[in-house]
C-alpha positions in Angstrom: 29.6 -45.1 -13.7 26.1 -43.6 -15.0 23.6 -43.9 -12.3 20.7 -44.5 -15.1 18.3 -47.5 -13.9 18.3 -50.3 -17.3 14.5 -50.3 -18.1 12.3 -52.7 -16.7 11.9 -56.0 -19.3 8.0 -56.7 -19.4 7.7 -59.9 -21.7 3.7 -60.7 -23.0 3.4 -63.9 -24.7 -0.1 -64.0 -27.1 -0.7 -67.2 -28.8 -3.6 -66.3 -30.9 -6.5 -64.0 -31.7 -8.4 -65.0 -28.6 -5.4 -63.0 -26.0 -4.3 -60.1 -29.2 -7.4 -58.4 -29.0 -7.7 -58.5 -25.4 -3.8 -57.2 -25.1 -4.2 -54.5 -27.4 -4.9 -51.3 -24.7 -2.1 -53.4 -22.0 -0.1 -53.5 -25.3 0.1 -49.8 -26.1 -0.1 -48.5 -22.3 3.2 -50.3 -21.4 5.0 -49.1 -24.7 4.0 -45.8 -23.6 5.3 -46.1 -20.0 8.3 -44.2 -19.2 10.9 -46.9 -17.7 9.4 -50.2 -19.7 10.8 -52.0 -22.6 7.8 -54.3 -23.7 9.5 -58.1 -25.7 6.0 -58.9 -27.3 6.5 -63.1 -27.6 4.5 -64.2 -30.2 3.7 -68.3 -31.2 1.1 -70.4 -31.7 -1.7 -70.0 -33.0 -0.2 -66.8 -34.7 2.3 -68.6 -36.8 -0.3 -70.6 -38.5 -2.0 -69.4 -42.4 -4.8 -72.2 -41.2 -5.9 -69.5 -38.3 -5.8 -66.4 -41.0 -1.1 -66.3 -39.5 -2.7 -63.0 -37.5 1.3 -63.0 -36.9 0.8 -60.0 -39.3 -1.9 -58.0 -37.7 0.5 -57.6 -35.1 2.9 -56.2 -37.3 0.6 -54.0 -39.0 -0.2 -52.2 -35.2 3.4 -51.3 -35.1 4.4 -53.5 -32.3 7.7 -55.3 -33.2 7.0 -59.1 -32.1 9.0 -61.6 -31.4 8.6 -64.7 -33.5 9.9 -68.0 -31.8 12.4 -70.5 -33.4 9.4 -73.3 -32.4 6.2 -73.3 -33.8 4.3 -74.9 -31.3 1.4 -76.2 -33.9 1.9 -79.4 -35.7 -0.7 -79.6 -37.6 -4.0 -81.9 -36.3 -6.1 -81.0 -33.7 -6.1 -84.6 -31.9 -5.4 -84.7 -28.2 -1.7 -86.2 -28.9 -1.4 -83.9 -30.9 -2.4 -80.4 -28.3 -0.1 -82.3 -25.8 3.1 -82.4 -28.4 1.7 -79.1 -28.8 2.6 -77.8 -25.1 5.9 -80.0 -25.3 6.6 -78.1 -28.4 6.3 -74.8 -27.2 7.7 -75.0 -23.5 10.9 -76.3 -25.8 11.0 -72.6 -27.6 9.7 -70.6 -25.2 12.7 -71.9 -22.4 14.8 -70.6 -25.6 12.9 -67.0 -26.1 13.1 -67.0 -21.8 17.3 -67.4 -22.3 17.9 -64.4 -25.0 15.4 -62.0 -23.1 15.4 -63.2 -19.5 12.6 -60.3 -18.5 11.5 -59.5 -15.2 8.2 -59.7 -15.6 6.5 -62.0 -18.0 2.2 -61.0 -18.7 0.3 -64.6 -19.5 -3.5 -64.1 -20.3 -6.0 -66.3 -20.2 -6.2 -70.2 -20.3 -5.9 -71.8 -23.4 -2.9 -74.5 -23.7 -0.9 -72.6 -25.1 -0.6 -70.2 -22.5 0.2 -72.6 -19.7 3.1 -73.9 -21.6 4.5 -70.6 -21.7 4.2 -70.3 -17.8 4.9 -73.7 -16.9 8.9 -73.2 -19.0 8.8 -69.7 -17.1 9.6 -71.7 -13.5 13.9 -73.1 -13.6 14.1 -69.0 -14.7 12.2 -67.5 -12.1 10.5 -65.2 -14.0 8.0 -63.8 -11.8 4.3 -64.1 -13.8 1.2 -61.8 -13.3 -1.1 -62.9 -15.4 -5.0 -62.0 -16.3 -8.0 -63.3 -16.0 -7.9 -65.9 -13.7 -11.1 -66.4 -11.5 -13.3 -67.4 -13.9 -15.4 -70.4 -14.3 -15.3 -72.3 -17.7 -16.9 -76.3 -16.6 -17.0 -77.6 -20.1 -13.6 -76.8 -21.1 -10.4 -78.4 -20.0 -8.5 -74.5 -19.9 -10.6 -74.4 -16.4 -8.3 -77.0 -14.9 -5.3 -75.0 -16.8 -6.2 -71.3 -15.7 -6.2 -72.5 -12.1 -2.7 -74.1 -12.8 -1.7 -70.9 -14.2 -2.9 -69.2 -10.7 -0.7 -71.1 -8.7 2.4 -70.2 -11.4 1.5 -66.7 -10.8 3.1 -64.3 -8.7 0.7 -61.4 -9.8 -3.8 -61.4 -10.4 -5.2 -58.7 -12.2 -9.4 -60.1 -12.5 -11.6 -59.1 -14.3 -14.4 -59.0 -10.7 -14.9 -58.5 -7.2 -16.0 -62.3 -7.4 -12.8 -63.6 -9.5 -10.6 -61.2 -6.9 -12.1 -63.1 -4.0 -11.6 -66.7 -6.2 -8.3 -66.3 -6.7 -7.8 -65.4 -3.0 -9.5 -68.9 -2.1 -7.1 -70.5 -4.1 -4.2 -69.5 -1.6 -3.3 -66.4 -3.6 -2.1 -63.2 -1.0 -4.8 -60.7 -1.3 -1.8 -57.9 -2.1 -1.1 -59.8 -5.5 -4.7 -59.5 -6.5 -6.1 -56.6 -8.4 -9.9 -56.0 -9.4 -8.7 -54.7 -13.1 -10.9 -55.7 -15.3 -11.4 -57.1 -18.3 -9.3 -55.5 -20.7 -10.9 -56.5 -23.1 -13.4 -53.2 -22.7 -10.6 -50.9 -23.2 -10.7 -51.6 -27.0 -14.9 -50.5 -27.6 -13.6 -47.5 -25.5 -10.4 -47.3 -27.9 -11.3 -48.6 -31.4 -12.4 -47.3 -34.4 -15.9 -48.6 -35.1 -17.5 -48.7 -38.7 -20.4 -48.4 -39.5 -23.0 -51.3 -41.5 -22.0 -50.2 -45.2 -18.7 -50.2 -44.3 -18.1 -53.6 -42.9 -20.5 -55.4 -45.8 -17.9 -53.7 -48.0 -14.8 -55.0 -46.5 -15.0 -57.8 -45.8 -17.2 -58.6 -48.6 -20.0 -60.6 -47.4 -23.0 -58.7 -49.5 -25.1 -59.1 -47.2 -28.9 -57.2 -47.4 -28.4 -56.5 -43.9 -26.6 -56.8 -40.3 -26.0 -60.4 -39.6 -26.6 -62.6 -36.5 -23.3 -62.8 -35.2 -21.7 -67.0 -34.8 -18.9 -68.6 -32.8 -18.4 -72.3 -31.7 -15.9 -73.6 -30.3 -14.5 -77.4 -28.8 -16.4 -77.8 -25.9 -13.6 -79.7 -25.0 -14.5 -81.7 -22.0 -16.9 -83.0 -24.3 -14.6 -83.2 -27.2 -16.3 -87.3 -28.5 -19.8 -84.5 -28.7 -18.3 -82.2 -31.3 -19.9 -82.8 -34.5 -23.5 -83.9 -32.4 -22.9 -80.3 -31.3 -22.1 -79.1 -34.5 -25.4 -80.8 -36.2 -27.8 -79.3 -33.9 -26.3 -76.3 -34.1 -27.1 -76.1 -38.0 -30.2 -77.8 -37.8 -31.4 -74.7 -35.1 -30.1 -72.5 -37.8 -32.1 -73.0 -40.1 -35.6 -72.1 -39.2 -34.2 -68.4 -39.4 -34.0 -66.7 -43.4 -32.1 -63.9 -41.9 -28.3 -62.9 -42.4 -25.4 -64.6 -40.4 -21.5 -65.0 -39.8 -19.5 -67.7 -38.7 -15.8 -66.3 -37.4 -13.0 -69.5 -36.9 -13.0 -71.5 -33.4 -10.6 -71.9 -31.7 -7.4 -73.7 -31.9 -8.8 -76.5 -30.2 -9.6 -80.4 -30.3 -11.7 -81.3 -32.9 -11.8 -77.4 -34.5 -11.1 -79.0 -38.0 -14.6 -80.9 -37.9 -16.4 -77.6 -36.7 -14.5 -75.6 -39.4 -15.1 -78.3 -42.1 -19.4 -78.0 -41.0 -19.3 -74.6 -41.2 -17.6 -73.9 -44.9 -20.3 -76.8 -45.9 -22.8 -75.3 -44.0 -22.7 -71.7 -46.0 -22.1 -72.9 -48.9 -25.9 -73.9 -49.1 -27.1 -71.2 -47.6 -27.1 -67.5 -49.7 -27.1 -65.3 -46.5 -23.7 -67.7 -44.2 -20.8 -66.4 -44.6 -17.4 -67.9 -43.2 -14.6 -65.3 -41.8 -11.3 -66.5 -40.7 -10.3 -64.0 -38.3 -12.3 -60.4 -38.5 -9.8 -58.4 -36.3 -10.6 -56.6 -33.1 -11.6 -53.7 -34.6 -14.1 -55.1 -37.2 -15.1 -57.2 -34.6 -16.3 -54.9 -32.6 -18.2 -53.2 -35.3 -19.1 -55.9 -36.0 -21.2 -56.7 -32.6 -22.5 -53.3 -32.4 -24.7 -54.0 -35.0 -25.6 -57.6 -35.4 -29.5 -58.3 -33.8 -27.7 -60.9 -31.8 -24.9 -63.6 -30.7 -25.2 -67.0 -31.0 -22.5 -70.0 -29.9 -19.9 -70.4 -26.8 -17.4 -67.5 -27.4 -16.0 -65.5 -23.8 -16.7 -63.0 -26.2 -20.6 -63.5 -26.4 -20.1 -63.5 -22.4 -17.8 -60.5 -21.6 -17.6 -57.9 -23.9 -21.4 -57.9 -25.3 -23.0 -56.6 -22.1 -21.4 -53.8 -23.1 -23.4 -53.6 -26.2 -26.9 -54.1 -24.9 -25.9 -56.9 -27.2 -28.7 -60.0 -26.8 -26.6 -63.5 -27.0 -27.4 -67.5 -26.8 -24.9 -69.0 -25.2 -25.2 -72.7 -25.9 -23.8 -75.5 -24.0 -21.2 -76.0 -21.5 -17.9 -74.7 -22.5 -18.5 -71.3 -20.6 -20.8 -72.5 -18.0 -19.7 -71.0 -14.7 -18.7 -67.4 -15.7 -20.5 -64.6 -14.3 -23.0 -63.8 -16.7 -24.9 -60.6 -17.2 -28.9 -60.2 -18.1 -28.0 -60.1 -21.9 -26.8 -63.6 -22.1 -29.9 -66.4 -22.5 -28.9 -70.1 -21.9 -29.1 -72.8 -23.8 -28.1 -77.2 -24.7 -27.0 -78.4 -27.6 -30.6 -78.8 -28.5 -32.3 -78.0 -31.8 -35.0 -76.3 -30.0 -34.3 -75.1 -27.1 -31.5 -72.8 -30.0 -34.6 -71.8 -31.9 -36.4 -70.6 -28.7 -32.9 -68.8 -27.4 -32.5 -67.8 -30.8 -36.7 -66.2 -30.7 -36.5 -64.9 -28.1 -32.6 -62.8 -28.3 -33.6 -61.6 -31.4 -37.5 -60.3 -30.0 -37.8 -56.3 -29.6 -39.0 -56.9 -25.7 -35.6 -58.8 -25.0 -33.9 -56.1 -25.8 -35.9 -53.5 -24.1 -35.6 -55.5 -21.8 -31.5 -54.9 -21.1 -31.9 -51.7 -22.5 -29.7 -50.4 -19.3 -27.8 -52.7 -18.2 -24.6 -52.3 -17.5 -21.2 -54.6 -17.9 -20.3 -56.0 -14.6 -16.7 -56.8 -15.9 -15.6 -53.0 -16.2 -15.2 -49.8 -17.1 -13.2 -49.4 -19.7 -10.0 -48.5 -18.2 -8.3 -52.0 -17.1 -4.9 -51.3 -19.5 -4.3 -48.4 -16.6 -4.8 -50.2 -13.3 -2.6 -53.5 -15.2 0.4 -51.4 -16.8 0.6 -49.2 -13.0 1.2 -52.0 -11.0 3.9 -53.9 -13.7 5.8 -50.8 -13.7 5.5 -50.0 -9.7 5.8 -53.8 -8.3 9.2 -53.9 -6.3 11.0 -56.6 -8.0 12.7 -58.5 -4.7 11.7 -61.6 -3.2 8.6 -61.0 -1.7 7.7 -61.1 -5.4 8.9 -64.0 -5.8 8.1 -66.2 -3.1 4.8 -67.3 -2.4 2.9 -67.4 1.2 -0.2 -70.1 1.2 -2.6 -67.4 2.1 -5.5 -69.0 4.5 -8.5 -67.7 3.6 
């Protein structure tokens, strides 16, 4: 009889570009870890042609993904459709878990698709390791989903000490919490960055200078104002005759409203482009060259500080996150957005953040995460949670 211990099956669920780029350094570490078998489950917007069919990027990276038999997306972004997508996701993910039987499931962030993935583990008694809990995003329904995922999870890899204390405040036992830093920052250290001429050519932008980078997501707790908010941003941008590039919003409620308005706007402006999906290396390269970043993307809060990139964060979607000094907050009023952009692109503001240190980590998060995933004992103590009184 063989005394060899079977490899530990660690399943990672990825539901779209919003998490995959952050996961990448963790996935590579897991692939290289002795005694670990990675099972990568791909679903959600990854399988949507409308959002760039980003599953192909995963295969190009050399991973061997497992595609779910039931897709989450049903071709609409209404509240009813989002709720149905969550239900479909749980069905498909339950089928995947029944076949794979992972020893640990890794989940990242706070999206509705990820919540479905975590909720489906409960009957299977699969320990869940959650990355990026403890944050706040008070303008998004993701805030409630993130905290719900925390309570469904058994291990917590948080981006900052503040977020770690918040997870413990929610009743999670301190031994379950690791302050890993943000895995997204590992990409900055590991990914190759392109110079501006190469970027301009690769993306066929045909712009005469590096563009302002814009990402606008729906504010999902104020979703009825999506068109109004997009109108205010675009009106503010009319005050600037500088190159700009928009990337698509996430697959959220009313995201298609934003996509339609951005495409119409780009048709009227010769120096404005809209790109479905950059890919991590290209996106990081653009951040390193852009004069500023505008919108309400978490990358403006977490990653941008590592590039000393000025950011105008608009509205409430990211309100509550720990914001570094490169972030300028603005409401969705065109005059306030104009003022924020003018400040962001000024030499004075760039000089003021020249020595900025990113509070979200040192670019070694994947190593800390995989060390715990590969070594934590798989026993009743991990699976049976006690409520910790802070």
